[in-house]
MIDREN-940349 format. One line per 8 residues: number of its first residue (from 1); their letters; for each residue x, y, z of N, C-alpha, C. Coordinates in nm, 3 decimals, always signed. Layout:
<atoms>
NUM> a> X/Y/Z/X/Y/Z/X/Y/Z | ...
</atoms>
This chain:
<atoms>
1> myayldrp> +2.124/+0.398/+5.904/+2.066/+0.298/+5.920/+1.939/+0.280/+5.965 | +1.919/+0.407/+6.065/+1.800/+0.425/+6.094/+1.666/+0.459/+6.014 | +1.733/+0.478/+5.900/+1.602/+0.515/+5.799/+1.552/+0.399/+5.750 | +1.598/+0.286/+5.754/+1.571/+0.111/+5.746/+1.517/+0.062/+5.839 | +1.563/+0.067/+5.951/+1.545/-0.037/+6.078/+1.394/-0.034/+6.128 | +1.383/-0.123/+6.105/+1.220/-0.191/+6.179/+1.093/-0.137/+6.064 | +1.138/-0.097/+5.907/+1.075/-0.020/+5.834/+0.997/-0.140/+5.739 | +0.875/-0.107/+5.719/+0.807/-0.242/+5.645/+0.875/-0.245/+5.511
9> iasldegg> +0.904/-0.371/+5.462/+0.998/-0.410/+5.348/+0.900/-0.326/+5.208 | +0.777/-0.354/+5.234/+0.688/-0.308/+5.140/+0.704/-0.165/+5.094 | +0.756/-0.090/+5.174/+0.795/+0.049/+5.179/+0.909/+0.106/+5.083 | +1.003/-0.019/+5.085/+1.139/+0.031/+4.999/+1.111/-0.001/+4.865 | +1.185/+0.096/+4.785/+1.198/+0.105/+4.649/+1.253/-0.062/+4.586 | +1.216/-0.084/+4.472/+1.275/-0.206/+4.436/+1.418/-0.245/+4.451 | +1.512/-0.185/+4.443/+1.653/-0.222/+4.481/+1.682/-0.280/+4.635 | +1.601/-0.186/+4.713/+1.583/-0.248/+4.866/+1.508/-0.382/+4.892
17> kvlvwamr> +1.414/-0.382/+4.832/+1.311/-0.505/+4.833/+1.411/-0.616/+4.800 | +1.474/-0.627/+4.673/+1.547/-0.737/+4.595/+1.677/-0.752/+4.668 | +1.724/-0.635/+4.757/+1.840/-0.672/+4.873/+1.794/-0.765/+5.008 | +1.687/-0.688/+5.061/+1.638/-0.757/+5.183/+1.625/-0.914/+5.137 | +1.553/-0.947/+5.043/+1.534/-1.068/+4.986/+1.649/-1.169/+4.972 | +1.743/-1.084/+4.908/+1.897/-1.163/+4.872/+1.943/-1.159/+5.015 | +1.941/-1.086/+5.097/+2.009/-1.123/+5.213/+1.974/-1.257/+5.302 | +1.809/-1.233/+5.300/+1.749/-1.349/+5.365/+1.761/-1.456/+5.301
25> rwvaavea> +1.756/-1.501/+5.159/+1.799/-1.605/+5.107/+1.927/-1.655/+5.103 | +2.022/-1.568/+5.155/+2.184/-1.591/+5.162/+2.208/-1.661/+5.293 | +2.136/-1.608/+5.395/+2.139/-1.636/+5.521/+2.066/-1.808/+5.520 | +1.965/-1.812/+5.488/+1.879/-1.927/+5.480/+1.981/-2.025/+5.392 | +2.015/-1.998/+5.308/+2.091/-2.090/+5.280/+2.220/-2.154/+5.302 | +2.297/-2.052/+5.377/+2.411/-2.086/+5.456/+2.366/-2.172/+5.591 | +2.246/-2.138/+5.616/+2.205/-2.206/+5.762/+2.152/-2.361/+5.718 | +2.101/-2.365/+5.576/+2.086/-2.504/+5.531/+2.178/-2.560/+5.487
33> rmcpvaal> +2.301/-2.527/+5.486/+2.449/-2.579/+5.454/+2.422/-2.605/+5.279 | +2.354/-2.487/+5.179/+2.338/-2.499/+5.070/+2.437/-2.397/+5.012 | +2.459/-2.405/+4.865/+2.562/-2.304/+4.796/+2.466/-2.170/+4.801 | +2.508/-2.065/+4.849/+2.420/-1.933/+4.845/+2.436/-1.857/+4.730 | +2.528/-1.900/+4.645/+2.515/-1.831/+4.515/+2.417/-1.928/+4.398 | +2.417/-2.055/+4.440/+2.315/-2.136/+4.359/+2.178/-2.088/+4.398 | +2.158/-2.059/+4.530/+2.043/-2.015/+4.553/+1.955/-1.903/+4.534 | +2.072/-1.803/+4.475/+2.043/-1.669/+4.435/+2.026/-1.655/+4.292
41> ggalaerg> +2.129/-1.721/+4.241/+2.161/-1.702/+4.075/+2.034/-1.698/+4.010 | +1.934/-1.777/+4.033/+1.812/-1.793/+3.914/+1.728/-1.657/+3.944 | +1.707/-1.613/+4.037/+1.617/-1.503/+4.078/+1.696/-1.370/+4.011 | +1.820/-1.363/+4.056/+1.913/-1.237/+4.026/+1.920/-1.221/+3.886 | +1.914/-1.349/+3.825/+1.944/-1.329/+3.651/+1.814/-1.286/+3.603 | +1.716/-1.328/+3.644/+1.602/-1.290/+3.599/+1.562/-1.108/+3.618 | +1.644/-1.071/+3.713/+1.618/-0.917/+3.764/+1.752/-0.859/+3.666 | +1.842/-0.918/+3.580/+1.938/-0.878/+3.530/+2.055/-0.811/+3.662
49> lvpalapf> +2.053/-0.897/+3.728/+2.166/-0.897/+3.875/+2.264/-0.955/+3.882 | +2.309/-1.034/+3.736/+2.398/-1.155/+3.751/+2.538/-1.068/+3.826 | +2.572/-0.981/+3.735/+2.712/-0.926/+3.796/+2.722/-0.867/+3.916 | +2.584/-0.859/+4.028/+2.591/-0.840/+4.127/+2.616/-0.940/+4.225 | +2.614/-1.062/+4.176/+2.599/-1.181/+4.236/+2.761/-1.209/+4.303 | +2.843/-1.212/+4.259/+2.976/-1.230/+4.298/+3.011/-1.137/+4.425 | +3.004/-1.010/+4.412/+3.007/-0.889/+4.520/+2.947/-0.934/+4.619 | +2.795/-0.939/+4.604/+2.739/-0.964/+4.707/+2.744/-1.075/+4.796
57> hrmmglls> +2.784/-1.185/+4.715/+2.841/-1.303/+4.780/+2.925/-1.265/+4.884 | +3.046/-1.213/+4.838/+3.154/-1.159/+4.915/+3.149/-1.103/+5.014 | +3.055/-0.948/+5.002/+3.041/-0.902/+5.105/+2.982/-0.966/+5.195 | +2.855/-1.045/+5.210/+2.787/-1.119/+5.300/+2.901/-1.218/+5.384 | +2.981/-1.298/+5.278/+3.062/-1.381/+5.360/+3.177/-1.315/+5.409 | +3.219/-1.192/+5.403/+3.285/-1.141/+5.497/+3.230/-1.079/+5.632 | +3.099/-1.022/+5.603/+3.042/-0.961/+5.750/+2.997/-1.106/+5.814 | +2.981/-1.192/+5.740/+2.963/-1.321/+5.859/+3.063/-1.365/+5.905
65> tharqdlp> +3.200/-1.352/+5.879/+3.280/-1.412/+5.922/+3.378/-1.296/+5.997 | +3.386/-1.209/+5.983/+3.479/-1.068/+6.027/+3.377/-0.957/+6.093 | +3.246/-0.963/+6.084/+3.181/-0.839/+6.174/+3.236/-0.870/+6.305 | +3.234/-0.748/+6.353/+3.267/-0.725/+6.507/+3.130/-0.774/+6.595 | +3.049/-0.800/+6.557/+2.904/-0.849/+6.641/+2.809/-0.904/+6.539 | +2.744/-0.982/+6.600/+2.639/-1.060/+6.530/+2.529/-0.960/+6.439 | +2.531/-0.977/+6.330/+2.423/-0.878/+6.222/+2.284/-0.947/+6.204 | +2.177/-0.942/+6.272/+2.094/-1.015/+6.262/+1.995/-0.947/+6.132
73> fapfccpd> +1.966/-1.063/+6.105/+1.883/-1.114/+5.943/+1.737/-1.151/+5.960 | +1.654/-1.134/+5.922/+1.518/-1.167/+5.976/+1.468/-1.281/+5.873 | +1.371/-1.348/+5.943/+1.343/-1.493/+5.840/+1.267/-1.427/+5.744 | +1.208/-1.500/+5.604/+1.110/-1.440/+5.499/+0.990/-1.404/+5.574 | +0.936/-1.472/+5.675/+0.803/-1.461/+5.709/+0.809/-1.305/+5.779 | +0.911/-1.239/+5.822/+0.924/-1.087/+5.893/+0.902/-0.972/+5.796 | +0.799/-0.890/+5.818/+0.747/-0.798/+5.706/+0.842/-0.649/+5.709 | +0.949/-0.657/+5.811/+0.997/-0.532/+5.856/+1.134/-0.572/+5.827
81> vaegealv> +1.226/-0.452/+5.779/+1.375/-0.492/+5.770/+1.440/-0.491/+5.942 | +1.518/-0.605/+5.975/+1.618/-0.614/+6.080/+1.730/-0.539/+6.057 | +1.811/-0.552/+6.186/+1.913/-0.457/+6.161/+2.022/-0.468/+6.090 | +2.067/-0.598/+6.058/+2.156/-0.627/+5.958/+2.145/-0.599/+5.840 | +2.017/-0.610/+5.807/+1.940/-0.556/+5.682/+1.938/-0.413/+5.655 | +1.954/-0.351/+5.749/+1.923/-0.218/+5.778/+2.086/-0.138/+5.752 | +2.150/-0.223/+5.832/+2.300/-0.190/+5.801/+2.321/-0.178/+5.667 | +2.327/-0.317/+5.582/+2.353/-0.341/+5.465/+2.307/-0.232/+5.385
89> lailsqir> +2.149/-0.198/+5.369/+2.098/-0.108/+5.303/+2.159/+0.036/+5.285 | +2.185/+0.060/+5.416/+2.228/+0.206/+5.437/+2.377/+0.223/+5.387 | +2.438/+0.119/+5.415/+2.580/+0.138/+5.355/+2.573/+0.155/+5.178 | +2.504/+0.092/+5.120/+2.463/+0.068/+4.962/+2.422/+0.199/+4.923 | +2.317/+0.254/+5.022/+2.270/+0.363/+4.948/+2.306/+0.510/+4.980 | +2.434/+0.495/+5.054/+2.507/+0.606/+5.057/+2.634/+0.605/+5.008 | +2.676/+0.492/+4.920/+2.782/+0.492/+4.859/+2.814/+0.608/+4.764 | +2.692/+0.695/+4.697/+2.691/+0.762/+4.602/+2.622/+0.880/+4.684
97> gpradtle> +2.692/+0.979/+4.682/+2.631/+1.092/+4.729/+2.726/+1.162/+4.894 | +2.658/+1.249/+4.941/+2.750/+1.316/+5.023/+2.824/+1.238/+5.147 | +2.776/+1.128/+5.187/+2.839/+1.065/+5.291/+2.907/+0.960/+5.230 | +2.936/+0.939/+5.110/+3.039/+0.826/+5.026/+3.185/+0.841/+5.087 | +3.202/+0.962/+5.135/+3.374/+0.948/+5.166/+3.384/+0.890/+5.315 | +3.296/+0.863/+5.390/+3.267/+0.791/+5.518/+3.281/+0.636/+5.477 | +3.262/+0.597/+5.387/+3.248/+0.430/+5.353/+3.352/+0.379/+5.416 | +3.486/+0.391/+5.423/+3.580/+0.315/+5.462/+3.550/+0.305/+5.611
105> ttlfliag> +3.542/+0.425/+5.681/+3.543/+0.448/+5.789/+3.442/+0.364/+5.878 | +3.301/+0.387/+5.809/+3.192/+0.282/+5.841/+3.218/+0.150/+5.816 | +3.303/+0.110/+5.715/+3.328/-0.042/+5.719/+3.425/-0.075/+5.826 | +3.519/-0.010/+5.840/+3.600/-0.043/+5.955/+3.527/-0.055/+6.095 | +3.455/+0.033/+6.113/+3.381/+0.020/+6.248/+3.291/-0.110/+6.269 | +3.231/-0.159/+6.142/+3.154/-0.280/+6.129/+3.247/-0.403/+6.136 | +3.361/-0.403/+6.047/+3.448/-0.556/+6.043/+3.588/-0.517/+6.075 | +3.645/-0.444/+6.096/+3.787/-0.404/+6.182/+3.913/-0.413/+6.034
113> egcreplh> +4.001/-0.391/+6.095/+4.098/-0.339/+5.978/+4.143/-0.473/+5.892 | +4.144/-0.586/+5.938/+4.150/-0.725/+5.851/+4.077/-0.746/+5.734 | +3.968/-0.736/+5.729/+3.878/-0.713/+5.597/+3.819/-0.571/+5.526 | +3.897/-0.482/+5.604/+3.836/-0.336/+5.555/+3.847/-0.338/+5.395 | +3.991/-0.341/+5.318/+3.978/-0.348/+5.217/+3.910/-0.433/+5.115 | +3.892/-0.570/+5.155/+3.822/-0.668/+5.056/+3.655/-0.638/+5.099 | +3.645/-0.577/+5.190/+3.478/-0.539/+5.192/+3.438/-0.422/+5.115 | +3.551/-0.321/+5.132/+3.499/-0.196/+5.075/+3.498/-0.259/+4.938
121> davlqlge> +3.603/-0.310/+4.853/+3.612/-0.361/+4.743/+3.456/-0.428/+4.662 | +3.409/-0.525/+4.752/+3.300/-0.598/+4.740/+3.169/-0.476/+4.758 | +3.168/-0.409/+4.836/+3.063/-0.303/+4.860/+3.056/-0.229/+4.700 | +3.181/-0.160/+4.693/+3.162/-0.068/+4.598/+3.136/-0.155/+4.420 | +3.185/-0.239/+4.431/+3.149/-0.363/+4.309/+2.992/-0.384/+4.303 | +2.925/-0.413/+4.410/+2.801/-0.434/+4.427/+2.742/-0.314/+4.401 | +2.741/-0.238/+4.451/+2.694/-0.095/+4.421/+2.714/-0.063/+4.289 | +2.832/-0.054/+4.230/+2.848/-0.046/+4.073/+2.751/-0.128/+3.990
129> aldragml> +2.701/-0.256/+4.030/+2.651/-0.338/+3.961/+2.501/-0.301/+3.981 | +2.458/-0.245/+4.105/+2.310/-0.225/+4.152/+2.277/-0.114/+4.067 | +2.363/-0.013/+4.051/+2.354/+0.099/+3.995/+2.324/+0.103/+3.839 | +2.413/+0.023/+3.767/+2.396/+0.000/+3.626/+2.271/-0.082/+3.604 | +2.215/-0.156/+3.710/+2.084/-0.212/+3.664/+1.965/-0.140/+3.720 | +1.987/-0.015/+3.786/+1.896/+0.091/+3.852/+1.812/+0.031/+3.952 | +1.908/-0.061/+4.047/+1.843/-0.108/+4.134/+1.936/-0.069/+4.258 | +2.026/+0.010/+4.248/+2.061/+0.079/+4.398/+1.988/+0.167/+4.469
137> psvpapls> +1.988/+0.099/+4.612/+1.881/+0.170/+4.690/+1.894/+0.290/+4.708 | +1.791/+0.359/+4.736/+1.783/+0.487/+4.790/+1.757/+0.510/+4.919 | +1.788/+0.631/+5.020/+1.729/+0.629/+5.132/+1.617/+0.683/+5.123 | +1.522/+0.605/+5.219/+1.368/+0.606/+5.190/+1.324/+0.747/+5.278 | +1.194/+0.763/+5.244/+1.152/+0.913/+5.322/+1.088/+0.864/+5.422 | +1.080/+0.941/+5.554/+1.045/+0.912/+5.673/+0.898/+0.884/+5.664 | +0.843/+0.775/+5.735/+0.731/+0.747/+5.733/+0.633/+0.823/+5.781 | +0.505/+0.826/+5.763/+0.410/+0.967/+5.808/+0.312/+0.838/+5.939
</atoms>
């Protein structure tokens, strides 16, 4: 998470930038009492990410209703990655690789036992969809 926290969005890879935008758009749509799927659909379709839409929506919905604490997401005007965004980026960037085996524990710490399985499934499905489109975020190098 700390590799992303307070990092300029401009320094992220394309997958990271798209995910931050999608998280902020999802939150803004929910706050405006709009359908978040409709708010995201067109832009994600343009990027070939339609298969990512349903698991992304499930993940965000589960996090918004079952997270053990509020996850802060920044408004569009903020140039840096907020805490909730950093957490999601870190989870998704680590579903492949040496920390993949810690995913269930991480999700349990974030959201608890009640939604661990559906959240785990949504995260894995989202990661697979992003990976197929070449948009799975990678852990960024430290800023110099």
